[in-house]
KOLGUBA-764460 format. One record per atom (N, C-alpha, C): residue number from 1; atom name; x, y, z; residue in three letters. Coordinates in nm, 2 decimals. Layout:
<atoms>
> k | a | east | north | up | r
> NUM | CA | X | Y | Z | ALA
...
</atoms>
This chain:
<atoms>
> k | a | east | north | up | r
> 1 | N | -4.51 | -0.13 | 0.24 | VAL
> 1 | CA | -4.54 | 0.00 | 0.17 | VAL
> 1 | C | -4.58 | -0.03 | 0.03 | VAL
> 2 | N | -4.70 | 0.03 | -0.01 | GLN
> 2 | CA | -4.74 | 0.02 | -0.15 | GLN
> 2 | C | -4.74 | 0.16 | -0.20 | GLN
> 3 | N | -4.71 | 0.17 | -0.33 | LEU
> 3 | CA | -4.70 | 0.30 | -0.40 | LEU
> 3 | C | -4.80 | 0.30 | -0.52 | LEU
> 4 | N | -4.88 | 0.40 | -0.53 | GLN
> 4 | CA | -4.98 | 0.41 | -0.63 | GLN
> 4 | C | -4.95 | 0.54 | -0.71 | GLN
> 5 | N | -4.91 | 0.52 | -0.84 | ALA
> 5 | CA | -4.88 | 0.63 | -0.92 | ALA
> 5 | C | -4.99 | 0.66 | -1.01 | ALA
> 6 | N | -5.00 | 0.79 | -1.05 | SER
> 6 | CA | -5.10 | 0.84 | -1.14 | SER
> 6 | C | -5.05 | 0.95 | -1.23 | SER
> 7 | N | -5.11 | 0.98 | -1.34 | GLY
> 7 | CA | -5.07 | 1.08 | -1.43 | GLY
> 7 | C | -5.00 | 1.02 | -1.55 | GLY
> 8 | N | -4.93 | 1.09 | -1.62 | GLY
> 8 | CA | -4.86 | 1.04 | -1.74 | GLY
> 8 | C | -4.96 | 1.06 | -1.86 | GLY
> 9 | N | -4.91 | 1.02 | -1.98 | GLY
> 9 | CA | -4.99 | 1.02 | -2.10 | GLY
> 9 | C | -4.90 | 1.08 | -2.21 | GLY
> 10 | N | -4.97 | 1.13 | -2.31 | LEU
> 10 | CA | -4.91 | 1.18 | -2.43 | LEU
> 10 | C | -4.92 | 1.33 | -2.44 | LEU
> 11 | N | -4.81 | 1.39 | -2.47 | VAL
> 11 | CA | -4.80 | 1.54 | -2.48 | VAL
> 11 | C | -4.70 | 1.58 | -2.59 | VAL
> 12 | N | -4.73 | 1.70 | -2.64 | GLN
> 12 | CA | -4.64 | 1.75 | -2.74 | GLN
> 12 | C | -4.51 | 1.81 | -2.68 | GLN
> 13 | N | -4.41 | 1.81 | -2.75 | ALA
> 13 | CA | -4.29 | 1.88 | -2.70 | ALA
> 13 | C | -4.31 | 2.02 | -2.66 | ALA
> 14 | N | -4.26 | 2.06 | -2.54 | GLY
> 14 | CA | -4.28 | 2.19 | -2.49 | GLY
> 14 | C | -4.40 | 2.19 | -2.39 | GLY
> 15 | N | -4.48 | 2.09 | -2.39 | GLY
> 15 | CA | -4.59 | 2.08 | -2.30 | GLY
> 15 | C | -4.56 | 2.04 | -2.16 | GLY
> 16 | N | -4.66 | 2.02 | -2.08 | SER
> 16 | CA | -4.64 | 1.98 | -1.94 | SER
> 16 | C | -4.73 | 1.87 | -1.90 | SER
> 17 | N | -4.68 | 1.79 | -1.80 | LEU
> 17 | CA | -4.76 | 1.68 | -1.74 | LEU
> 17 | C | -4.73 | 1.68 | -1.59 | LEU
> 18 | N | -4.82 | 1.62 | -1.52 | ARG
> 18 | CA | -4.80 | 1.61 | -1.37 | ARG
> 18 | C | -4.82 | 1.46 | -1.33 | ARG
> 19 | N | -4.72 | 1.41 | -1.26 | LEU
> 19 | CA | -4.73 | 1.27 | -1.20 | LEU
> 19 | C | -4.75 | 1.28 | -1.05 | LEU
> 20 | N | -4.83 | 1.19 | -1.00 | SER
> 20 | CA | -4.85 | 1.19 | -0.85 | SER
> 20 | C | -4.82 | 1.05 | -0.80 | SER
> 21 | N | -4.78 | 1.04 | -0.68 | CYS
> 21 | CA | -4.75 | 0.91 | -0.62 | CYS
> 21 | C | -4.80 | 0.91 | -0.47 | CYS
> 22 | N | -4.88 | 0.82 | -0.44 | ALA
> 22 | CA | -4.93 | 0.81 | -0.30 | ALA
> 22 | C | -4.89 | 0.68 | -0.24 | ALA
> 23 | N | -4.83 | 0.69 | -0.12 | ALA
> 23 | CA | -4.79 | 0.57 | -0.04 | ALA
> 23 | C | -4.89 | 0.53 | 0.06 | ALA
> 24 | N | -4.90 | 0.40 | 0.08 | SER
> 24 | CA | -4.99 | 0.35 | 0.19 | SER
> 24 | C | -4.91 | 0.24 | 0.26 | SER
> 25 | N | -4.97 | 0.20 | 0.37 | GLY
> 25 | CA | -4.91 | 0.09 | 0.45 | GLY
> 25 | C | -4.82 | 0.15 | 0.56 | GLY
> 26 | N | -4.70 | 0.10 | 0.58 | ARG
> 26 | CA | -4.61 | 0.14 | 0.69 | ARG
> 26 | C | -4.53 | 0.27 | 0.64 | ARG
> 27 | N | -4.61 | 0.37 | 0.62 | THR
> 27 | CA | -4.54 | 0.50 | 0.56 | THR
> 27 | C | -4.46 | 0.57 | 0.66 | THR
> 28 | N | -4.48 | 0.54 | 0.79 | PHE
> 28 | CA | -4.40 | 0.61 | 0.89 | PHE
> 28 | C | -4.25 | 0.58 | 0.87 | PHE
> 29 | N | -4.22 | 0.47 | 0.80 | SER
> 29 | CA | -4.08 | 0.43 | 0.78 | SER
> 29 | C | -4.01 | 0.50 | 0.67 | SER
> 30 | N | -4.09 | 0.57 | 0.59 | ILE
> 30 | CA | -4.04 | 0.62 | 0.46 | ILE
> 30 | C | -3.97 | 0.76 | 0.49 | ILE
> 31 | N | -3.85 | 0.77 | 0.43 | ASN
> 31 | CA | -3.78 | 0.90 | 0.43 | ASN
> 31 | C | -3.79 | 0.97 | 0.29 | ASN
> 32 | N | -3.73 | 0.90 | 0.20 | GLN
> 32 | CA | -3.72 | 0.96 | 0.06 | GLN
> 32 | C | -3.82 | 0.90 | -0.03 | GLN
> 33 | N | -3.88 | 0.99 | -0.11 | MET
> 33 | CA | -3.97 | 0.95 | -0.22 | MET
> 33 | C | -3.92 | 1.02 | -0.35 | MET
> 34 | N | -3.96 | 0.96 | -0.46 | GLY
> 34 | CA | -3.92 | 1.02 | -0.58 | GLY
> 34 | C | -3.95 | 0.94 | -0.70 | GLY
> 35 | N | -3.89 | 0.98 | -0.82 | TRP
> 35 | CA | -3.92 | 0.92 | -0.94 | TRP
> 35 | C | -3.79 | 0.87 | -1.01 | TRP
> 36 | N | -3.80 | 0.76 | -1.08 | TYR
> 36 | CA | -3.70 | 0.71 | -1.17 | TYR
> 36 | C | -3.77 | 0.69 | -1.30 | TYR
> 37 | N | -3.69 | 0.68 | -1.41 | ARG
> 37 | CA | -3.75 | 0.65 | -1.54 | ARG
> 37 | C | -3.67 | 0.56 | -1.62 | ARG
> 38 | N | -3.73 | 0.49 | -1.71 | GLN
> 38 | CA | -3.66 | 0.39 | -1.80 | GLN
> 38 | C | -3.71 | 0.41 | -1.94 | GLN
> 39 | N | -3.63 | 0.45 | -2.03 | ALA
> 39 | CA | -3.66 | 0.46 | -2.17 | ALA
> 39 | C | -3.63 | 0.33 | -2.24 | ALA
> 40 | N | -3.69 | 0.30 | -2.35 | PRO
> 40 | CA | -3.67 | 0.17 | -2.42 | PRO
> 40 | C | -3.52 | 0.15 | -2.45 | PRO
> 41 | N | -3.47 | 0.03 | -2.41 | GLY
> 41 | CA | -3.34 | 0.00 | -2.43 | GLY
> 41 | C | -3.24 | 0.06 | -2.34 | GLY
> 42 | N | -3.29 | 0.14 | -2.24 | GLN
> 42 | CA | -3.20 | 0.21 | -2.15 | GLN
> 42 | C | -3.21 | 0.15 | -2.01 | GLN
> 43 | N | -3.12 | 0.19 | -1.93 | GLN
> 43 | CA | -3.13 | 0.15 | -1.78 | GLN
> 43 | C | -3.22 | 0.25 | -1.71 | GLN
> 44 | N | -3.27 | 0.20 | -1.60 | ARG
> 44 | CA | -3.35 | 0.29 | -1.52 | ARG
> 44 | C | -3.26 | 0.40 | -1.46 | ARG
> 45 | N | -3.31 | 0.52 | -1.46 | GLU
> 45 | CA | -3.23 | 0.63 | -1.41 | GLU
> 45 | C | -3.31 | 0.72 | -1.32 | GLU
> 46 | N | -3.23 | 0.79 | -1.23 | LEU
> 46 | CA | -3.29 | 0.89 | -1.14 | LEU
> 46 | C | -3.36 | 1.01 | -1.22 | LEU
> 47 | N | -3.47 | 1.05 | -1.17 | VAL
> 47 | CA | -3.53 | 1.17 | -1.22 | VAL
> 47 | C | -3.52 | 1.28 | -1.11 | VAL
> 48 | N | -3.58 | 1.25 | -0.99 | ALA
> 48 | CA | -3.58 | 1.34 | -0.88 | ALA
> 48 | C | -3.62 | 1.27 | -0.76 | ALA
> 49 | N | -3.57 | 1.31 | -0.64 | THR
> 49 | CA | -3.61 | 1.26 | -0.51 | THR
> 49 | C | -3.62 | 1.37 | -0.41 | THR
> 50 | N | -3.70 | 1.34 | -0.31 | ILE
> 50 | CA | -3.72 | 1.44 | -0.20 | ILE
> 50 | C | -3.73 | 1.37 | -0.07 | ILE
> 51 | N | -3.66 | 1.43 | 0.03 | THR
> 51 | CA | -3.66 | 1.36 | 0.16 | THR
> 51 | C | -3.78 | 1.41 | 0.25 | THR
> 52 | N | -3.79 | 1.34 | 0.36 | ARG
> 52 | CA | -3.90 | 1.39 | 0.45 | ARG
> 52 | C | -3.87 | 1.53 | 0.50 | ARG
> 53 | N | -3.74 | 1.57 | 0.50 | GLY
> 53 | CA | -3.71 | 1.71 | 0.54 | GLY
> 53 | C | -3.71 | 1.81 | 0.42 | GLY
> 54 | N | -3.76 | 1.76 | 0.30 | LEU
> 54 | CA | -3.79 | 1.84 | 0.18 | LEU
> 54 | C | -3.66 | 1.88 | 0.11 | LEU
> 55 | N | -3.55 | 1.80 | 0.13 | SER
> 55 | CA | -3.43 | 1.82 | 0.05 | SER
> 55 | C | -3.45 | 1.74 | -0.08 | SER
> 56 | N | -3.42 | 1.81 | -0.19 | THR
> 56 | CA | -3.45 | 1.76 | -0.33 | THR
> 56 | C | -3.32 | 1.73 | -0.40 | THR
> 57 | N | -3.33 | 1.64 | -0.49 | ASN
> 57 | CA | -3.21 | 1.60 | -0.58 | ASN
> 57 | C | -3.27 | 1.58 | -0.72 | ASN
> 58 | N | -3.21 | 1.64 | -0.82 | TYR
> 58 | CA | -3.26 | 1.63 | -0.95 | TYR
> 58 | C | -3.15 | 1.58 | -1.05 | TYR
> 59 | N | -3.19 | 1.50 | -1.14 | ALA
> 59 | CA | -3.10 | 1.47 | -1.25 | ALA
> 59 | C | -3.07 | 1.60 | -1.33 | ALA
> 60 | N | -2.95 | 1.61 | -1.38 | ASP
> 60 | CA | -2.91 | 1.72 | -1.46 | ASP
> 60 | C | -3.00 | 1.75 | -1.57 | ASP
> 61 | N | -3.05 | 1.64 | -1.63 | SER
> 61 | CA | -3.13 | 1.65 | -1.76 | SER
> 61 | C | -3.26 | 1.71 | -1.73 | SER
> 62 | N | -3.31 | 1.71 | -1.61 | VAL
> 62 | CA | -3.44 | 1.76 | -1.58 | VAL
> 62 | C | -3.44 | 1.89 | -1.49 | VAL
> 63 | N | -3.33 | 1.92 | -1.43 | ASN
> 63 | CA | -3.31 | 2.03 | -1.34 | ASN
> 63 | C | -3.35 | 2.16 | -1.41 | ASN
> 64 | N | -3.44 | 2.23 | -1.35 | GLY
> 64 | CA | -3.49 | 2.36 | -1.41 | GLY
> 64 | C | -3.62 | 2.34 | -1.49 | GLY
> 65 | N | -3.65 | 2.22 | -1.52 | ARG
> 65 | CA | -3.78 | 2.19 | -1.60 | ARG
> 65 | C | -3.88 | 2.11 | -1.51 | ARG
> 66 | N | -3.83 | 2.03 | -1.43 | PHE
> 66 | CA | -3.92 | 1.95 | -1.34 | PHE
> 66 | C | -3.92 | 2.00 | -1.20 | PHE
> 67 | N | -4.03 | 1.99 | -1.13 | ILE
> 67 | CA | -4.04 | 2.03 | -0.99 | ILE
> 67 | C | -4.10 | 1.92 | -0.91 | ILE
> 68 | N | -4.03 | 1.87 | -0.81 | LEU
> 68 | CA | -4.08 | 1.76 | -0.73 | LEU
> 68 | C | -4.12 | 1.82 | -0.60 | LEU
> 69 | N | -4.24 | 1.79 | -0.55 | SER
> 69 | CA | -4.30 | 1.85 | -0.43 | SER
> 69 | C | -4.35 | 1.73 | -0.35 | SER
> 70 | N | -4.35 | 1.76 | -0.22 | ARG
> 70 | CA | -4.40 | 1.66 | -0.12 | ARG
> 70 | C | -4.53 | 1.72 | -0.06 | ARG
> 71 | N | -4.64 | 1.67 | -0.10 | ASP
> 71 | CA | -4.77 | 1.73 | -0.06 | ASP
> 71 | C | -4.80 | 1.70 | 0.08 | ASP
> 72 | N | -4.76 | 1.58 | 0.13 | ASN
> 72 | CA | -4.77 | 1.54 | 0.27 | ASN
> 72 | C | -4.67 | 1.43 | 0.29 | ASN
> 73 | N | -4.67 | 1.37 | 0.40 | ARG
> 73 | CA | -4.58 | 1.26 | 0.43 | ARG
> 73 | C | -4.58 | 1.15 | 0.33 | ARG
> 74 | N | -4.70 | 1.13 | 0.28 | ASP
> 74 | CA | -4.73 | 1.01 | 0.20 | ASP
> 74 | C | -4.75 | 1.03 | 0.05 | ASP
> 75 | N | -4.74 | 1.15 | 0.00 | MET
> 75 | CA | -4.76 | 1.18 | -0.14 | MET
> 75 | C | -4.66 | 1.28 | -0.20 | MET
> 76 | N | -4.62 | 1.25 | -0.32 | VAL
> 76 | CA | -4.53 | 1.34 | -0.39 | VAL
> 76 | C | -4.59 | 1.37 | -0.53 | VAL
> 77 | N | -4.56 | 1.48 | -0.58 | SER
> 77 | CA | -4.60 | 1.52 | -0.72 | SER
> 77 | C | -4.48 | 1.57 | -0.80 | SER
> 78 | N | -4.48 | 1.53 | -0.92 | LEU
> 78 | CA | -4.37 | 1.57 | -1.01 | LEU
> 78 | C | -4.44 | 1.65 | -1.12 | LEU
> 79 | N | -4.41 | 1.78 | -1.12 | GLN
> 79 | CA | -4.46 | 1.87 | -1.23 | GLN
> 79 | C | -4.35 | 1.88 | -1.34 | GLN
> 80 | N | -4.38 | 1.83 | -1.46 | MET
> 80 | CA | -4.29 | 1.82 | -1.57 | MET
> 80 | C | -4.32 | 1.93 | -1.67 | MET
> 81 | N | -4.24 | 2.03 | -1.69 | ASN
> 81 | CA | -4.26 | 2.14 | -1.78 | ASN
> 81 | C | -4.16 | 2.13 | -1.89 | ASN
> 82 | N | -4.18 | 2.20 | -2.00 | SER
> 82 | CA | -4.09 | 2.21 | -2.12 | SER
> 82 | C | -4.04 | 2.07 | -2.16 | SER
> 83 | N | -4.14 | 1.98 | -2.17 | LEU
> 83 | CA | -4.10 | 1.84 | -2.20 | LEU
> 83 | C | -4.04 | 1.83 | -2.33 | LEU
> 84 | N | -3.95 | 1.73 | -2.34 | LYS
> 84 | CA | -3.87 | 1.70 | -2.46 | LYS
> 84 | C | -3.90 | 1.56 | -2.51 | LYS
> 85 | N | -3.88 | 1.53 | -2.63 | PRO
> 85 | CA | -3.90 | 1.39 | -2.67 | PRO
> 85 | C | -3.81 | 1.29 | -2.60 | PRO
> 86 | N | -3.69 | 1.34 | -2.55 | GLU
> 86 | CA | -3.60 | 1.25 | -2.48 | GLU
> 86 | C | -3.65 | 1.22 | -2.34 | GLU
> 87 | N | -3.76 | 1.29 | -2.29 | ASP
> 87 | CA | -3.82 | 1.26 | -2.16 | ASP
> 87 | C | -3.91 | 1.14 | -2.18 | ASP
> 88 | N | -3.94 | 1.09 | -2.29 | THR
> 88 | CA | -4.03 | 0.98 | -2.31 | THR
> 88 | C | -3.97 | 0.85 | -2.24 | THR
> 89 | N | -4.05 | 0.80 | -2.16 | ALA
> 89 | CA | -4.00 | 0.68 | -2.08 | ALA
> 89 | C | -4.12 | 0.63 | -1.99 | ALA
> 90 | N | -4.10 | 0.52 | -1.93 | VAL
> 90 | CA | -4.19 | 0.47 | -1.82 | VAL
> 90 | C | -4.13 | 0.53 | -1.69 | VAL
> 91 | N | -4.21 | 0.60 | -1.62 | TYR
> 91 | CA | -4.17 | 0.66 | -1.49 | TYR
> 91 | C | -4.22 | 0.58 | -1.38 | TYR
> 92 | N | -4.13 | 0.56 | -1.28 | TYR
> 92 | CA | -4.16 | 0.47 | -1.17 | TYR
> 92 | C | -4.14 | 0.55 | -1.04 | TYR
> 93 | N | -4.25 | 0.55 | -0.95 | CYS
> 93 | CA | -4.24 | 0.60 | -0.82 | CYS
> 93 | C | -4.15 | 0.51 | -0.73 | CYS
> 94 | N | -4.08 | 0.57 | -0.64 | ASN
> 94 | CA | -3.99 | 0.49 | -0.56 | ASN
> 94 | C | -3.99 | 0.55 | -0.42 | ASN
> 95 | N | -3.98 | 0.47 | -0.32 | ALA
> 95 | CA | -3.97 | 0.51 | -0.18 | ALA
> 95 | C | -3.86 | 0.44 | -0.11 | ALA
> 96 | N | -3.79 | 0.51 | -0.02 | ALA
> 96 | CA | -3.68 | 0.45 | 0.05 | ALA
> 96 | C | -3.70 | 0.48 | 0.20 | ALA
> 97 | N | -3.69 | 0.38 | 0.28 | ALA
> 97 | CA | -3.70 | 0.39 | 0.43 | ALA
> 97 | C | -3.58 | 0.46 | 0.48 | ALA
> 98 | N | -3.59 | 0.51 | 0.60 | PHE
> 98 | CA | -3.48 | 0.57 | 0.67 | PHE
> 98 | C | -3.37 | 0.47 | 0.68 | PHE
> 99 | N | -3.25 | 0.52 | 0.65 | GLY
> 99 | CA | -3.13 | 0.43 | 0.65 | GLY
> 99 | C | -3.11 | 0.35 | 0.52 | GLY
> 100 | N | -3.21 | 0.36 | 0.43 | GLN
> 100 | CA | -3.19 | 0.29 | 0.30 | GLN
> 100 | C | -3.12 | 0.39 | 0.20 | GLN
> 101 | N | -3.02 | 0.34 | 0.13 | PRO
> 101 | CA | -2.97 | 0.43 | 0.02 | PRO
> 101 | C | -3.07 | 0.43 | -0.10 | PRO
> 102 | N | -3.08 | 0.54 | -0.17 | PRO
> 102 | CA | -3.16 | 0.53 | -0.29 | PRO
> 102 | C | -3.10 | 0.46 | -0.40 | PRO
> 103 | N | -3.18 | 0.40 | -0.49 | PRO
> 103 | CA | -3.33 | 0.39 | -0.48 | PRO
> 103 | C | -3.37 | 0.29 | -0.37 | PRO
> 104 | N | -3.49 | 0.32 | -0.31 | GLY
> 104 | CA | -3.54 | 0.24 | -0.21 | GLY
> 104 | C | -3.59 | 0.11 | -0.25 | GLY
> 105 | N | -3.64 | 0.03 | -0.16 | ALA
> 105 | CA | -3.69 | -0.10 | -0.19 | ALA
> 105 | C | -3.83 | -0.10 | -0.25 | ALA
> 106 | N | -3.90 | 0.01 | -0.24 | TYR
> 106 | CA | -4.04 | 0.01 | -0.27 | TYR
> 106 | C | -4.06 | 0.08 | -0.41 | TYR
> 107 | N | -4.13 | 0.01 | -0.50 | TRP
> 107 | CA | -4.16 | 0.06 | -0.63 | TRP
> 107 | C | -4.31 | 0.06 | -0.66 | TRP
> 108 | N | -4.35 | 0.17 | -0.73 | GLY
> 108 | CA | -4.49 | 0.17 | -0.78 | GLY
> 108 | C | -4.49 | 0.11 | -0.92 | GLY
> 109 | N | -4.61 | 0.09 | -0.97 | GLN
> 109 | CA | -4.63 | 0.05 | -1.11 | GLN
> 109 | C | -4.58 | 0.16 | -1.20 | GLN
> 110 | N | -4.53 | 0.13 | -1.31 | GLY
> 110 | CA | -4.48 | 0.24 | -1.40 | GLY
> 110 | C | -4.59 | 0.31 | -1.47 | GLY
> 111 | N | -4.57 | 0.43 | -1.50 | THR
> 111 | CA | -4.66 | 0.51 | -1.58 | THR
> 111 | C | -4.59 | 0.57 | -1.70 | THR
> 112 | N | -4.65 | 0.55 | -1.82 | LEU
> 112 | CA | -4.59 | 0.59 | -1.94 | LEU
> 112 | C | -4.60 | 0.74 | -1.97 | LEU
> 113 | N | -4.49 | 0.80 | -2.00 | VAL
> 113 | CA | -4.49 | 0.94 | -2.05 | VAL
> 113 | C | -4.44 | 0.94 | -2.19 | VAL
> 114 | N | -4.52 | 0.99 | -2.28 | THR
> 114 | CA | -4.47 | 1.00 | -2.42 | THR
> 114 | C | -4.48 | 1.14 | -2.47 | THR
> 115 | N | -4.36 | 1.19 | -2.52 | VAL
> 115 | CA | -4.35 | 1.33 | -2.56 | VAL
> 115 | C | -4.33 | 1.32 | -2.71 | VAL
> 116 | N | -4.42 | 1.38 | -2.79 | SER
> 116 | CA | -4.41 | 1.38 | -2.93 | SER
> 116 | C | -4.34 | 1.50 | -2.98 | SER
> 117 | N | -4.26 | 1.49 | -3.09 | SER
> 117 | CA | -4.19 | 1.61 | -3.14 | SER
> 117 | C | -4.27 | 1.68 | -3.24 | SER
</atoms>
């Protein structure tokens, strides 16, 4: 499975950005897709995930501001609203196969999100 992420960039605090992630390859094996992020000097952390059955899980820090949707079996989008400087990080798309605990084994390339104050 390969993951191709797009989106990201620079935005002012309070603004919005949208990230997308498309999976290819043996995508029939994928259950959960989502996003993790890593800020400088910090560990990688969960942002949000969504299962094939559309069950979502959000980090407390983004709940109510970010919306993760599954556009089809192989693509997810993360709408990020009311962005804060502390949301600045490299965002990584992730996919987990059925039976794999998150985070899954598949990672996309990171995409940088920078929120200026």
